[in-house]
C-alpha positions in Angstrom: 99.9 204.2 100.2 99.5 200.3 100.4 97.6 199.7 97.2 97.8 201.1 93.6 95.0 200.5 91.1 95.5 198.5 88.1 93.7 199.0 84.7 92.1 196.3 82.5 92.1 195.8 78.7 88.4 195.6 77.8 89.3 193.9 74.5 90.9 190.9 76.3 88.6 187.8 76.1 89.0 184.3 77.4 89.6 182.9 73.9 92.5 185.4 73.5 93.9 184.5 77.0 93.7 180.8 76.2 95.5 181.3 72.8 98.4 183.8 74.2 99.0 181.6 77.3 98.6 178.3 75.6 95.7 177.2 78.0 93.7 174.0 76.9 90.8 172.0 77.6 91.8 171.4 81.2 91.4 175.1 81.9 88.3 175.8 79.8 85.9 175.6 82.7 87.9 177.9 84.8 88.2 180.4 81.9 84.5 180.3 81.4 83.8 181.2 85.0 86.2 184.1 84.7 84.7 185.5 81.6 81.3 185.5 83.2 82.5 187.3 86.3 81.1 190.8 86.8 83.6 193.0 88.2 82.5 196.1 90.1 85.8 198.0 90.0 89.4 197.5 88.8 91.8 195.4 90.8 94.1 197.2 93.1 97.8 195.9 93.1 99.8 196.1 96.3 102.6 198.6 96.3 106.0 197.4 96.2 106.8 197.8 99.9 103.6 196.2 100.8 104.4 193.2 98.6 107.7 192.8 100.4 106.1 192.9 103.7 103.6 190.3 102.7 106.2 187.8 101.4 107.9 188.0 104.8 104.5 187.6 106.7 103.5 184.7 104.6 106.9 183.1 105.2 107.9 182.9 101.6 111.4 181.5 101.2 114.0 184.4 100.8 115.4 182.8 97.8 111.9 182.9 96.1 111.0 186.3 96.7 112.7 188.2 93.9 111.3 186.0 91.3 107.7 186.4 92.8 108.1 190.2 92.5 109.7 190.1 89.1 106.9 188.0 87.6 104.0 189.9 88.9 101.7 190.7 86.0 101.3 194.2 84.7 98.2 195.4 83.0 100.0 197.1 80.1 102.8 194.5 79.7 100.9 191.4 80.4 97.3 192.0 79.6 96.3 188.3 79.3 97.9 187.3 82.6 96.5 190.6 84.2 92.9 189.6 82.9 93.3 186.1 84.6 94.6 187.8 87.8 91.9 190.5 88.1 89.0 188.3 87.4 90.2 185.6 89.6 90.8 188.1 92.4 87.2 189.3 92.0 85.8 185.7 92.1 87.9 184.8 95.2 87.3 187.9 97.2 83.7 188.5 96.3 81.3 188.0 99.2 83.7 185.9 101.3 81.8 186.6 104.7 78.5 185.6 103.4 79.9 182.4 101.8 81.4 181.3 105.1 78.3 182.1 107.1 75.8 180.7 104.8 77.9 177.7 103.8 77.7 178.8 100.2 79.8 177.2 97.4 83.5 178.2 97.4 84.8 180.4 94.6 86.6 178.5 91.8 90.4 177.8 92.6 92.8 178.0 89.7 93.7 174.6 88.1 96.4 172.7 90.2 98.7 172.5 87.4 99.2 175.5 84.9 101.6 175.9 82.0 105.3 176.6 83.0 105.2 180.3 82.4 102.4 180.5 85.0 103.9 178.5 87.8 103.5 181.5 90.3 100.0 182.5 89.2 98.6 181.2 92.6 101.1 183.1 94.6 100.4 186.3 92.7 96.6 185.8 93.2 96.9 185.2 96.9 99.1 188.4 97.2 96.6 190.7 95.5 93.7 189.1 97.4 95.2 189.1 100.8 93.7 192.4 102.0 90.1 191.0 101.1 90.9 187.8 103.0 92.2 189.6 106.1 89.1 191.7 106.0 87.0 188.8 105.8 88.8 187.3 108.9 88.4 190.5 110.8 84.6 190.6 110.1 84.4 187.0 111.3 86.3 187.7 114.5 89.2 185.6 113.6 92.2 186.5 115.8 95.2 187.9 113.9 97.6 185.1 115.1 95.2 182.6 113.5 94.9 184.5 110.3 98.6 184.5 109.7 99.1 180.9 110.8 96.5 180.0 108.3 97.8 182.0 105.3 101.5 181.3 105.9 100.8 177.9 104.3 101.7 179.7 101.0 105.4 180.0 102.2 105.5 176.4 103.4 104.1 175.0 100.2 106.6 177.0 98.2 109.5 175.7 100.5 108.2 172.1 99.7 108.1 172.8 96.0 111.7 174.2 96.0 112.9 171.2 98.0 111.5 168.9 95.3 111.8 170.8 92.1 114.9 172.8 93.0 113.2 176.0 91.7 110.6 178.7 92.5 107.0 177.5 92.2 104.1 176.2 94.2 101.3 173.6 94.0 98.2 173.9 96.0 95.5 171.3 96.4 91.7 172.1 96.6 92.1 171.4 100.5 95.0 174.0 100.6 92.6 176.6 98.8 90.0 176.4 101.5 92.5 178.4 103.8 92.3 181.4 101.3 88.5 181.1 101.0 88.0 181.8 104.7 86.7 178.2 105.2 89.7 176.4 107.0 92.1 177.7 109.6 95.4 176.7 111.2 95.2 176.7 115.1 98.7 175.6 116.3 98.9 171.7 115.5 95.3 171.4 114.2 93.2 172.5 111.2 89.7 173.7 111.9 86.7 174.3 109.7 83.9 176.3 111.4 80.5 174.9 110.0 77.0 174.0 110.7 76.6 170.4 111.8 75.6 168.0 108.9 75.6 170.8 106.2 79.2 170.9 105.0 80.5 168.2 102.8 84.2 168.8 103.8 83.5 169.2 107.4 81.1 166.3 108.1 80.6 164.7 110.5 80.5 161.4 108.7 78.2 160.2 111.3 75.8 161.8 113.8 73.1 161.0 116.4 69.6 160.1 115.6 66.8 162.5 116.2 65.9 161.3 119.8 69.5 161.5 120.9 69.9 165.0 119.4 66.6 166.2 121.1 68.1 164.9 124.4 71.5 166.5 124.0 69.9 169.8 122.9 71.5 173.0 121.8 75.0 172.5 120.0 74.0 169.1 118.7 71.2 170.0 116.4 71.6 169.7 112.7 72.4 173.2 111.6 74.0 174.3 114.8 77.5 175.9 114.6 80.4 173.5 115.3 83.9 173.2 114.6 85.4 170.3 112.4 88.8 169.2 113.6 91.4 167.9 111.2 95.0 166.6 111.8 97.5 167.5 109.1 100.4 165.2 108.6 103.8 166.3 109.7 104.6 167.2 113.3 104.2 164.8 116.1 100.6 164.7 117.6 101.9 165.4 121.2 99.4 166.2 123.9 100.9 169.8 124.7 100.5 171.0 121.2 97.0 169.6 121.1 96.1 171.1 124.6 97.4 174.4 123.2 95.2 174.2 120.1 92.0 173.2 122.0 92.4 175.9 124.5 92.3 178.6 121.6 89.2 177.1 120.0 86.3 178.5 122.1 87.4 182.2 121.5 88.9 181.9 118.0 85.6 181.2 116.3 82.8 182.5 118.6 81.9 185.4 116.3 81.6 183.8 113.1 77.9 183.1 113.8 77.0 186.2 115.9 75.1 185.0 119.1 75.7 181.3 118.3 79.1 180.2 119.5 80.0 176.6 118.7 79.5 174.3 121.5 81.1 171.2 120.1 84.1 170.3 118.0 83.7 167.2 115.9 86.5 165.0 114.4 86.0 162.2 111.7 89.2 160.2 111.4 90.9 156.8 111.5 92.7 158.2 114.6 89.5 157.6 116.5 89.3 154.1 115.5 89.0 152.1 118.8 90.9 149.2 117.3 94.1 151.2 117.7 94.0 150.4 121.5 94.7 146.7 120.6 98.2 147.7 119.3 99.2 151.1 120.9 100.3 152.0 124.5 97.4 153.8 126.4 99.9 156.8 126.6 100.5 156.9 123.0 99.9 160.4 121.4 97.2 158.9 119.1 95.2 157.3 121.9 95.5 160.4 124.0 94.2 162.5 121.2 91.3 160.0 120.6 90.3 160.2 124.3 89.4 163.9 123.8 86.4 162.8 122.0 83.1 161.1 122.6 82.5 158.5 119.9 79.2 158.7 117.7 77.7 155.4 116.7 78.7 154.2 113.2 81.9 153.3 111.3 83.3 153.0 107.8 85.9 150.6 106.6 88.7 152.6 105.0 92.2 151.1 105.0 93.3 153.7 102.3 93.0 156.7 104.8 95.4 155.0 107.4 97.9 153.9 104.7 98.0 157.4 103.1 98.5 159.1 106.4 101.0 156.7 107.9 103.0 155.8 104.7 102.6 159.0 102.7 100.9 159.8 99.4 103.0 157.4 97.5 102.3 154.3 99.6 102.6 150.9 97.9 99.5 148.6 97.6 101.9 145.7 98.3 102.1 145.3 102.0 105.3 143.4 101.9 107.3 146.5 100.8 106.0 148.9 103.3 108.5 149.9 106.2 107.9 148.4 109.4 110.1 150.9 111.6 107.5 152.0 114.2 104.8 150.4 116.4 102.1 152.1 114.3 103.5 151.1 110.9 103.6 147.5 112.2 100.0 147.6 113.6 98.7 149.1 110.3 100.1 146.3 108.4 99.4 143.4 110.7 95.8 144.4 111.1 95.2 144.4 107.4 97.0 141.2 106.9 94.9 139.6 109.3 91.8 140.1 107.1 90.5 143.1 109.2 90.0 146.7 108.2 90.7 150.1 109.7 87.7 152.3 110.2 86.7 155.9 110.1 84.9 157.0 113.2 83.3 160.4 114.2 83.6 161.9 117.8 82.9 165.2 119.6 84.4 167.2 122.1 82.7 169.9 124.2 83.8 173.5 123.8 81.4 174.6 126.5 82.5 174.8 130.3 79.8 172.1 131.2 80.1 168.7 132.9 79.8 167.0 129.5 83.1 168.5 128.6 85.0 165.6 130.1 84.7 163.5 126.9 85.7 159.8 127.1 86.8 157.3 124.6 85.2 154.1 125.6 85.2 152.3 122.3 81.4 152.2 122.0 79.9 151.5 118.7 
């Protein structure tokens, strides 16, 4: 048997949880949402052998697995932490498919930073909710390889935490949690949000066509039509082969999310599509080869911060003089800003349909 049912202490309240676990004002809104949650049935805890298998599938570092298992809440031994886990599980797993298809509000994620004794709460929550998340993926037609690529971020974030803090733990951003809400997926090198055009604040697009152009382009370009939003996480090189492999998987990976309405275009809003980059980079650079996959949409937004953050990291300095100048891109970013110009966010689209328009071009039009 994969799952064993847990029990719940009906006398536990949000106030008692806050007092016993030393939660404060930063967690008050989260606790209030949990207390108002209506649970239809007790939470089921994965059996020990299933937990061990999940830790491996989710690529949790071997040196962290024992502590994850040893600190799993128990309804009798840890009634307050169990209360948090059970209600968070309900809010996260409840009605996931409908939320995705109707672009409903995401469930509340746990606070990014919790007290020391709860550093693994997010890990425990994902483990007890994984069955519901995988069921959601299956109903949406998400291939199994995409599911596990997406969810194994858990292990990668734990490895990053250990590398910095030298102990077991995790820190997940709001963007990270979108993977566990069924809203964002990893497809090889790229991140993908299935969405309906111009209806999703995280997916964009930042710019889109006027009504006359939309009418001419037709199905797939209309506001509310299914589409895929492409995002490029930092880390591995943006080499053409890895991008080709990701794009080749897109048409089939998300065709069933909106039954009978497969997405026909993939959109991307990024500084990577800024046509000014062609002034500094070689035409065969990875960035320009990525940009040429997309047809640019009119409109731009000055945003130096996005480029500085991506190129130099989250802790980049405002002082341009201290930024490293090791690569062509680093030198270009700094030179452009020093000249009094700004880097821009642009939106582009690439066809997912086998039609003549699929040969997207990057012509720098505005």
